[in-house]
C-alpha positions as CSV (number, residue, x, y, z in Angstrom):
1,N,-102.8,-56.8,143.2
2,P,-99.7,-54.7,142.8
3,I,-97.1,-57.3,142.3
4,R,-98.9,-58.5,139.5
5,K,-99.2,-54.8,138.1
6,V,-95.3,-54.8,138.1
7,V,-94.6,-58.5,136.3
8,N,-96.9,-57.1,133.8
9,L,-95.3,-53.9,133.5
10,L,-92.0,-55.9,133.2
11,Q,-93.3,-58.3,130.7
12,Q,-94.6,-55.5,128.4
13,M,-91.1,-54.0,128.5
14,Q,-89.2,-57.3,127.7
15,Q,-91.3,-58.0,125.1
16,K,-91.4,-53.9,123.6
17,V,-87.3,-54.2,123.9
18,T,-87.3,-57.5,122.1
19,E,-89.3,-56.3,119.1
20,E,-87.2,-53.0,118.7
21,G,-84.3,-55.3,119.0
22,E,-85.4,-57.5,115.9
23,K,-86.0,-54.3,114.2
24,E,-82.9,-52.7,114.5
25,K,-81.0,-56.5,113.8
26,E,-83.0,-55.8,110.4
27,L,-82.0,-52.4,109.5
28,Y,-78.3,-53.4,110.7
29,D,-78.6,-56.5,108.1
30,K,-80.0,-54.2,105.4
31,F,-77.1,-51.7,105.9
32,M,-74.6,-54.4,105.7
33,C,-76.0,-55.9,102.8
34,W,-75.8,-52.5,101.0
35,C,-72.4,-52.0,102.2
36,K,-71.0,-55.4,100.7
37,T,-72.8,-54.8,97.6
38,G,-72.8,-50.9,97.3
39,S,-68.7,-50.8,97.4
40,S,-68.8,-53.8,94.3
41,D,-71.6,-51.3,92.5
42,L,-69.4,-48.4,93.0
43,D,-66.0,-50.4,91.7
44,A,-67.9,-51.6,88.9
45,S,-69.3,-48.0,87.7
46,M,-65.9,-46.3,88.4
47,S,-63.8,-49.1,86.2
48,A,-66.6,-48.7,83.6
49,A,-66.2,-44.4,83.8
50,E,-62.2,-45.2,83.7
51,G,-62.9,-47.1,80.2
52,K,-64.9,-44.3,78.7
53,I,-61.9,-41.6,79.6
54,G,-60.0,-42.9,76.5
55,S,-62.9,-43.3,74.3
56,L,-64.2,-39.8,74.9
57,G,-60.9,-38.3,74.6
58,S,-60.5,-39.4,71.1
59,E,-64.6,-38.2,70.2
60,I,-63.4,-34.8,71.5
61,E,-60.6,-34.6,69.4
62,A,-62.9,-35.6,66.5
63,A,-65.3,-33.1,67.3
64,E,-63.0,-30.5,67.6
65,Q,-61.3,-31.2,64.5
66,K,-64.8,-31.3,62.8
67,K,-65.9,-27.8,64.4
68,A,-62.4,-26.5,62.7
69,Q,-63.5,-27.9,59.4
70,D,-66.8,-26.8,59.7
71,E,-65.8,-22.8,60.8
72,S,-63.4,-23.4,57.7
73,D,-65.8,-24.1,55.3
74,L,-68.2,-21.4,56.8
75,K,-65.6,-18.7,56.1
76,Q,-65.0,-19.9,52.4
77,H,-68.7,-20.1,52.2
78,Q,-69.1,-16.5,53.3
79,I,-66.2,-15.2,50.9
80,D,-68.1,-17.1,48.1
81,R,-71.6,-15.6,48.8
82,D,-70.0,-12.3,49.3
83,A,-68.4,-12.5,45.6
84,A,-71.7,-13.6,44.4
85,I,-73.6,-10.8,45.6
86,K,-71.4,-8.4,44.3
87,A,-71.3,-10.0,40.9
88,M,-74.9,-10.0,40.9
89,N,-74.9,-6.0,41.6
90,E,-72.7,-5.5,38.8
């Protein structure tokens, strides 16, 4: 019966469209959830990073001071070593 075939095709199309709509709704809901929680997660990580900026600046300054002190000590030790080598050769 040709009418029955058309009815069956329409019912199958309706079922397929309904399933696709449900899948799209699930994806949309997941995306919206991600949008809502993602922005708050980003805000939290940004404020944590901004809080670290001050402490990192002071750590960098301390490391630079230590480096300068170590370079000064190294120069002095090289001078002392050269003096000791010169004294041993005499």
